[in-house]
Every structure is written in C-alpha cells, then in structure tokens.
C-alpha positions in Angstrom: 30.0 2.9 32.6 28.5 3.6 28.8 25.5 1.5 27.2 26.0 0.9 23.8 23.7 0.5 21.2 22.9 -3.2 20.0 22.7 -2.1 16.4 25.5 0.1 16.4 28.3 -0.7 18.8 29.9 2.6 18.4 27.1 4.5 19.7 26.3 5.2 23.4 22.6 5.0 24.5 23.0 5.8 28.0 25.4 5.8 30.9 25.5 3.4 34.0 26.6 4.8 37.4 27.0 3.1 40.3 28.5 4.5 43.5 29.1 3.7 47.3 29.8 0.2 47.5 28.7 -1.6 50.8 31.2 -1.6 53.6 33.4 1.2 52.0 35.0 -1.0 49.6 36.4 -0.1 46.5 35.2 -1.3 43.2 36.9 -4.1 41.5 37.7 -5.1 38.1 35.8 -7.9 38.6 32.4 -5.4 39.2 33.2 -4.3 36.2 32.8 -7.3 34.2 29.8 -8.1 35.9 28.4 -4.7 35.0 29.4 -5.1 31.4 27.7 -8.1 31.4 24.6 -6.7 32.8 24.5 -3.9 30.7 24.7 -6.0 27.5 21.1 -7.3 28.2 20.0 -3.7 29.2 21.0 -2.6 26.0 18.6 -5.0 24.1 15.5 -4.1 26.6 16.6 -0.4 26.4 16.6 -0.3 22.8 13.4 -2.0 22.3 11.6 0.3 24.7 13.0 3.2 22.6 11.6 1.4 19.7 8.5 0.8 20.9 7.7 4.3 22.3 9.0 5.8 19.0 6.8 3.5 17.0 3.5 4.6 19.4 4.5 7.9 19.3 4.8 8.0 15.2 1.1 5.8 15.4 0.0 8.7 17.4 1.2 11.4 15.2 -0.3 9.4 12.0 -3.6 9.0 13.8 -3.5 12.8 14.3 -2.6 13.7 11.5 -5.5 11.6 9.9 -7.8 13.4 12.2 -6.9 16.7 11.1 -7.5 15.8 7.6 -10.9 14.7 8.3 -11.9 18.1 10.3 -10.2 20.3 7.7 -11.5 18.8 4.4 -15.1 18.5 6.2 -15.0 22.5 6.6 -13.9 23.8 3.1 -17.1 25.6 2.3 -16.6 28.0 5.2 -12.9 30.0 5.2 -13.9 31.3 8.7 -14.8 28.1 10.2 -11.9 26.5 8.3 -9.3 28.9 9.8 -10.7 28.6 13.2 -11.0 24.5 12.9 -6.9 24.7 11.6 -5.8 26.8 14.7 -7.9 24.5 16.9 -6.1 21.4 15.3 -2.5 23.1 15.6 -3.0 23.6 19.1 -3.8 20.0 19.8 -1.0 18.6 18.1 1.6 20.8 19.6 -0.3 20.7 22.9 0.2 24.4 22.8 -2.1 27.6 24.8 -2.6 29.5 21.8 -2.8 29.8 17.9 -2.7 32.4 15.6 -3.3 32.2 12.0 -2.6 34.8 9.0 -3.1 34.7 5.6 -0.8 36.6 2.6 -2.2 39.5 1.1 0.1 39.7 -1.7 -1.7 42.3 -3.4 -1.5 44.7 -0.6 1.6 43.3 0.8 -0.2 42.7 4.2 -0.4 40.0 6.6 -4.4 39.2 7.5 -6.3 37.4 10.3 -9.7 37.6 10.2 -9.5 35.5 13.6 -6.8 36.1 15.6 -6.9 34.3 18.7 -8.2 31.0 18.7 -8.7 30.8 22.7 -10.8 33.8 22.5 -12.5 34.3 19.4 -16.2 33.1 18.8 -16.8 32.1 15.1 -20.4 33.5 14.9 -19.3 36.6 16.2 -15.5 37.0 14.5 -13.4 39.8 15.8 -12.7 42.5 13.7 -10.0 41.8 10.6 -6.3 42.5 11.4 -3.7 43.6 9.0 -0.1 44.5 9.4 2.9 44.8 6.9 4.4 41.6 5.4 7.5 42.1 6.9 6.7 42.9 10.5 7.4 41.2 13.6 7.9 36.9 13.9 4.9 36.2 11.5 6.6 38.8 9.2 9.5 37.5 9.3 8.5 34.0 8.7 6.3 35.0 5.8 9.1 37.1 4.0 11.9 34.1 4.7 10.0 31.3 4.5 11.8 30.0 7.7 10.5 27.9 11.0 11.3 30.2 13.9 11.1 28.4 17.5 11.8 30.9 20.0 12.6 29.5 23.7 12.4 33.0 25.6 9.7 35.3 23.6 10.8 38.4 25.5 14.4 38.2 24.5 13.8 37.7 21.0 14.3 41.0 18.9 11.4 40.4 16.6 9.0 40.1 19.9 6.0 42.8 20.1 5.3 42.9 23.6 2.6 45.6 23.5 0.2 42.9 22.8 0.8 40.8 26.0 0.5 44.1 27.9 -2.9 45.1 26.2 -4.4 41.2 26.5 -2.7 40.4 30.0 -1.3 37.0 28.4 1.8 36.1 28.9 3.8 34.6 26.0 6.8 32.3 27.0 8.0 30.8 23.8 6.6 30.6 20.4 6.6 28.0 17.4 5.9 30.1 14.3 5.8 28.2 10.9 4.7 29.1 7.0 2.2 27.2 5.2 3.1 26.9 1.4 1.1 25.9 -1.2 2.1 23.1 -3.6 4.2 25.7 -5.8 6.0 26.7 -3.0 4.7 30.1 -2.4 3.7 31.1 1.2 -0.2 31.6 1.6 0.0 32.0 5.3 1.8 32.1 8.6 0.5 29.8 11.8 2.0 31.0 15.3 1.6 29.0 18.2 2.5 30.1 21.9 3.4 28.4 25.3 4.1 24.9 25.3 1.9 23.3 27.4 3.9 20.1 28.8 7.6 21.5 28.5 9.5 24.6 28.7 9.4 25.1 25.1 8.7 23.7 21.3 10.8 20.7 20.4 12.4 19.9 17.3 9.9 17.1 16.8 6.8 20.1 17.1 8.6 21.6 13.9 8.5 18.4 12.2 4.8 18.0 12.9 4.0 21.4 12.4 5.4 21.3 9.2 3.6 18.1 7.9 0.4 19.8 9.5 1.3 22.8 7.3 0.9 20.7 4.2 -2.9 19.8 4.9 -3.5 23.5 6.0 -2.3 24.7 2.6 -4.1 22.0 0.5 -7.5 22.9 2.7 -7.1 26.7 2.4 -6.4 26.8 -1.5 -9.1 24.0 -2.1 -11.7 26.3 0.2 -10.3 29.5 -2.1 -11.5 27.2 -5.2 -14.7 26.4 -3.6 -15.4 30.2 -3.0 -14.1 31.2 -6.6 -16.5 28.5 -8.0 -19.5 29.1 -5.8 -18.7 33.2 -6.8 -19.2 31.9 -10.2 -22.2 29.7 -10.4 -23.6 33.0 -8.6 -22.5 35.3 -11.2 -23.8 32.8 -13.9 -27.2 32.2 -12.4 -27.5 36.2 -12.0 -26.4 36.7 -15.5 -29.1 33.8 -16.6 -31.5 35.9 -14.7 -30.7 39.2 -16.2 -30.5 37.6 -19.5 -34.2 36.4 -19.1 -35.6 39.6 -17.3 -34.5 41.6 -20.9 -35.8 38.6 -22.9 -39.1 38.8 -20.8 -42.5 37.6 -22.7 -45.4 39.4 -21.6 -48.3 37.6 -20.2 -50.4 39.2 -22.9 -48.2 37.9 -25.7 -48.4 34.6 -24.4 -52.2 34.7 -24.1 -52.4 36.2 -27.4 -50.6 33.5 -28.9 -52.4 30.6 -27.1 -56.0 31.8 -26.7 -56.9 31.1 -30.3 -57.1 27.5 -31.9 -53.6 26.5 -33.3 -54.1 26.9 -37.1 -54.0 24.3 -39.6 -51.0 23.9 -42.1 -53.4 24.5 -45.1 -54.4 28.1 -43.2 -51.1 29.1 -43.6 -50.2 28.1 -47.0 -51.2 25.1 -49.3 -47.8 23.9 -49.8 -46.7 24.8 -45.9 -45.6 21.1 -45.3 -43.5 20.8 -48.8 -39.9 22.0 -49.3 -41.0 24.1 -52.0 -42.7 26.9 -49.5 -40.5 29.7 -48.9 -40.6 30.0 -45.2 -39.1 33.4 -45.4 -42.3 34.7 -47.1 -44.2 34.5 -43.6 -43.9 37.6 -41.6 -41.5 37.6 -38.4 -44.6 38.4 -36.2 -46.3 35.4 -37.6 -43.6 32.9 -37.0 -44.2 32.0 -33.7 -47.8 30.7 -34.3 -46.5 28.9 -37.4 -43.9 27.0 -34.8 -47.1 26.0 -32.9 -48.5 24.6 -36.1 -45.7 22.6 -36.8 -45.4 21.3 -33.5 -49.1 20.1 -33.6 -49.0 19.1 -36.8 -46.4 16.5 -36.0 -48.7 15.5 -33.2 -46.1 16.4 -30.3 -48.3 18.5 -28.4 -50.6 15.6 -27.9 -48.1 12.7 -27.9 -45.7 15.0 -25.2 -48.8 16.5 -23.2 -47.5 19.8 -23.8 -49.6 22.6 -22.4 -50.4 25.4 -25.2 -49.6 28.3 -22.8 -46.3 26.9 -22.0 -45.2 25.9 -25.8 -46.5 29.5 -26.5 -43.8 30.9 -23.9 -41.0 28.6 -24.9 -41.4 29.5 -28.5 -41.6 33.2 -27.8 -38.8 33.6 -25.3 -36.6 31.5 -28.0 -37.6 34.1 -30.6 -36.3 36.7 -28.1 -33.3 34.9 -27.4 -31.9 35.4 -30.8 -29.7 38.7 -31.6 -29.9 40.0 -35.3 -26.6 39.5 -37.4 -26.8 39.0 -41.2 -27.4 35.2 -41.2 -27.5 33.5 -37.8 -30.8 34.9 -36.7 -34.7 34.5 -35.8 -35.6 33.6 -39.3 -32.6 31.5 -40.0 -33.8 29.5 -37.2 -37.4 29.4 -38.2 -36.1 28.3 -41.7 -34.3 25.4 -40.1 -37.2 24.2 -38.0 -39.5 24.6 -41.0 -36.8 22.3 -43.4 -37.1 19.7 -40.4 -40.9 19.5 -40.7 -41.0 19.4 -44.3 -38.8 16.5 -44.4 -40.8 15.0 -41.4 -43.9 15.2 -43.8 -42.5 14.3 -47.0 -39.6 11.8 -46.1 -41.1 7.9 -45.7 -37.8 7.0 -44.2 -38.3 9.6 -41.2 -39.7 6.9 -38.7 -36.3 5.3 -38.0 -36.1 8.1 -35.2 -37.9 7.6 -32.1 -40.8 9.9 -30.9 -38.5 11.6 -28.3 -35.4 12.5 -30.9 -38.0 13.8 -33.1 -39.2 16.1 -30.5 -35.8 16.8 -29.7 -34.5 17.5 -33.3 -37.4 20.1 -33.7 -36.4 21.7 -30.4 -32.9 22.0 -31.3 -33.6 23.4 -34.6 -35.3 26.1 -33.5 -32.7 26.8 -30.5 -29.4 25.5 -32.4 -28.1 29.4 -33.0 -29.4 30.8 -29.9 -27.6 33.9 -29.0 -25.4 33.6 -31.8 -23.0 36.6 -32.2 -22.1 36.4 -35.9 -19.0 35.3 -35.5 -17.4 31.3 -35.5 -15.7 28.9 -33.0 -12.2 30.1 -34.2 -12.9 33.8 -33.7 -14.1 33.2 -30.4 -10.9 31.2 -29.3 -8.7 33.8 -30.9 -10.3 36.5 -29.8 -10.1 34.8 -26.1 -13.8 36.0 -25.5 -16.0 35.4 -22.2 -17.7 32.5 -23.8 -14.7 30.7 -25.4 -13.0 30.9 -21.8 -16.3 29.4 -20.3 -16.7 26.7 -22.8 -13.7 26.3 -24.8 -12.4 23.0 -22.3 -15.8 21.4 -23.0 -15.1 21.1 -26.7 -17.0 23.1 -29.7 -17.6 26.7 -27.9 -20.7 28.0 -29.8 -22.6 24.4 -29.9 -21.9 24.5 -25.9 -23.3 27.8 -25.5 -26.4 27.4 -27.5 -26.9 24.4 -25.5 -26.6 26.4 -22.7 -29.0 29.0 -23.5 -31.4 26.4 -24.4 -31.5 24.7 -20.9 -31.5 28.2 -19.4 -34.7 29.0 -21.3 -36.2 25.4 -20.6 -35.6 26.0 -16.9 -36.9 29.3 -16.9 -40.5 29.3 -15.3 -43.3 28.2 -17.6 -41.1 27.1 -20.8 -40.3 23.5 -19.5 -42.2 21.6 -22.5 -40.4 18.7 -21.6 -42.3 19.0 -18.0 -44.6 15.9 -18.7 -41.6 13.6 -19.8 -40.7 10.6 -17.4 -37.2 9.9 -19.3 -34.4 11.1 -17.1 -33.1 14.7 -17.3 -29.6 13.2 -18.3 -31.1 11.5 -21.1 -33.0 14.7 -22.4 -30.2 16.7 -22.2 -27.7 14.3 -24.2 -30.5 14.0 -27.1 -30.9 17.6 -27.2 -27.3 18.4 -26.9 -26.4 15.9 -29.5 -29.1 17.0 -31.8 -28.0 20.7 -31.5 -24.6 19.7 -32.6 -25.9 17.8 -35.6 -28.1 20.6 -37.0 -25.1 23.3 -36.4 -22.7 20.9 -38.5 -25.4 20.3 -41.0 -25.6 16.4 -40.2 -29.2 16.0 -39.8 -29.8 12.8 -39.5 -33.1 12.7 -41.1 -31.2 14.1 -44.4 -28.9 11.3 -44.1 -31.6 8.7 -43.9 -33.9 10.0 -47.0 -32.2 8.6 -50.1 -33.1 10.7 -53.2 -33.8 13.7 -50.7 -29.7 14.9 -51.1 -31.0 17.6 -53.9 -33.7 19.1 -51.5 -30.3 20.5 -49.7 -29.4 22.3 -52.6 -32.9 23.5 -53.3 -33.5 25.3 -50.0 -30.1 26.3 -49.5 -30.9 30.1 -49.7 -33.8 29.9 -47.5 -32.2 28.8 -44.4 
C-alpha cells in the first residue's frame, strides 16, 4: 500500500508491503482499512524523520563549508599549500579516496598541476609540474565546456586515460570532475575526485556540494594570485628604491667634508642672506648644501629636534642627488624655495602661528617638493599613461604623491632620518609632511597667507624660484 506525503497527498513517499497472513487466510477489506489508518500516522512520522535528517545534512554541509572557508582563507600567502588544502578539503567533503587539482594556463592553452595527487604529494617536496593540452582527457573536457562530469564507471568512459592507473597501481572506479570558476564565470581550474568511499558512485548531492565548494576555491585562488602579484610588486618597488638609492649614493667622504666643519653663520654667506632681497642663485651649486645646513641651524631646528649634523648632511646631499636636471624643477629651484621659506621665517612677525614641528616639516617639504621631477605636469603623466601615473593616479595628485614617496624613501635610507629623535607618531609626521609638500607644490604656502603685507614679496622673488 502507498504511503502518501502529509504535505502533498498526491505524492507517494513510501510503499508498505504486508504478506503471509497467519493461518493461511486472505487479507480482507477490513485489513486494508486498518492499514490505511496506521499508515496515516506513519506518513507524519516519516515526513518528520526525513525533514530532520535533511536538516542535519544541511547543517553538516554548512559547517563543513565554513570549515573549508576558514582553512582556505588562512593559506592564501602560499599557493602550493593552498592547492594542497583545497584537495584535502574536497576529499573530506565528498568522502573520496583521492583528488587532483589543475589550474588553467590560457596563454599556453594547457592544464597545469603542481601537486597532482593529494594522497601521495608532500608539500615540502612537491612533485614535478605536470602539463597537458587544455582539451585532453576528462579534466580537459570539463575545462573546455564548464560541465560537471559524474562518471560511475571510469573504465567504460571514452575520455578516461587508464595508463595512469597502470603506472601507479591505483584502481580508479568512479570520478567526479568539476570546474572552478571565478566571479566572471571564467574557468580558472578543474578538480577531479576519484573513488567514493562510502558508496558505489558520487551522488547528485555530491555534485551540488562540489559546485558550492568550487566557489570558495575560486575566491581563495584568485585572492592568492592577487596577494602574489602585490607581494611581487612590493619587492620590485623595494628593489627599484634600492637601485635608486645606489645610484644616488652619497660617499662618506662627502658627508664628512660637509659635517666636519662648523656650520656657517648666515652673515658668512652674505650680509642679506636672511632677507628676501638676497639672490639664492648667486650661490654656486656646490655650496648650496652648506647653505641649507646654515638655514636649519639658524632656525634652531638642529638643536630643537636633536638632529645629528652628519645625518642632516647626508640627508641634504641625498636630496640634492635626487633631483634631475630639467630646465626649471631642478635642485637650484628647490634651494631657492627653501631659502624663500627661510626668509619668511626670519622676516615675518606672524610666522609663529605654525607649531615647531610644522616648521620643520615645511622646511623639509620645500627642500623635497620636486624630488625626481621629470619636467612634466600631472596631466601629461596621466595622458602618457606613464609608470608614475599608473602607480599614483588612484591616490590623487600624481606628481605630489611621487615627490612624497621619494622623500620617504630618502628618510628611510640608512643615516638619513632627520626625524629619528622625534617622539611623535610616524603617521602624524607623514601627514604633516605630505600636506606641506602639497601646499608648496600648489603655491599655497601657509606662511605667505599668514603674513599680511608680504604678498608683494612673491612678485619680487618669483624669478628667483
């Protein structure tokens, strides 16, 4: 007799069979009525039991997938280890004997497996990389079509390559092969599970679980690749900075030559050195680093912030080497700007509205505000799609960001950190320094705005700087 669903009276949930009535008697219509009455209760019990089992299964699936997420997303810094963990988790989820994972190399039109077999591979000593055509075999078919292949009998399938079993001694009974797609639907890999442990073949539920699992695999693989790209970019950037500093290298003899003698007084350079009427370009370029030392000393910055003389010497010399030689944005332009800031400090009575740390940052920024300038503006860099624009355009003003980055690079060079004895946080110092560089670059120097009656000075000295 049929057992009908409680929620859908037209759907048969089960069939009850009663046979061999005692005493060799036949079943009567009364027996049928009794059976129907009993099966009404059985239907409710059976429905609740199946619902409970289904809920337990879904809960188990959810917990397994959460565990997968936790495992996968803690190994994104190592691609080989991540692939190993993906195969282990796939095996555990589907209860399979073995798993293989292939990544798609579209440039070479090949499938690549760095770790071919999860059961025999050692992550510390990975097996040799395996490559084969993108359309070959079961994995190739899945990679080409994006379909899930659930093969109940591997040896009867035309795409199965049995020579692998012959060479390894492993007997493949059934296979579940599924694609791994990124968020754009592009296939980035293929996973192949072999031999269901607790069944004769992989079920439809295994297929659904595999596709859910593949979504997390795709995210983790994609993020791991991004992490690798970012890490490599950081390494290239660090190498480029090291290379730049190598070619900008300041010899110890230069530092000693600049720092061994007492810092000159302003009047030793010129009687009007501290005034706006002084022409900074009247100083020959080789003597400008010593003049910079004089300005820092005369503003009491060396003593106030405990800047070692040799550190300041190396910093100024390295900044000088950091300037290219375009017609305008060169070292002499930077020296003229820092001298202009110095004269404002010496002649402007309202300069005191700036805090002492801001004054130091302003002097450093005027000295560094055009570091490594290429002689072109932001619009040109963006239109030319230069490397600088690609690196900084998302952060705002391209050249200002580049000058700021070069300034930090020099400050982080050995023996050049003039801020080393300052107790303020690094983030605060960087923020003040960057804002100062922006102010100097756009010509909105806070000192000038604060000095009523000194606007004519900018017209007077414009040709100097």
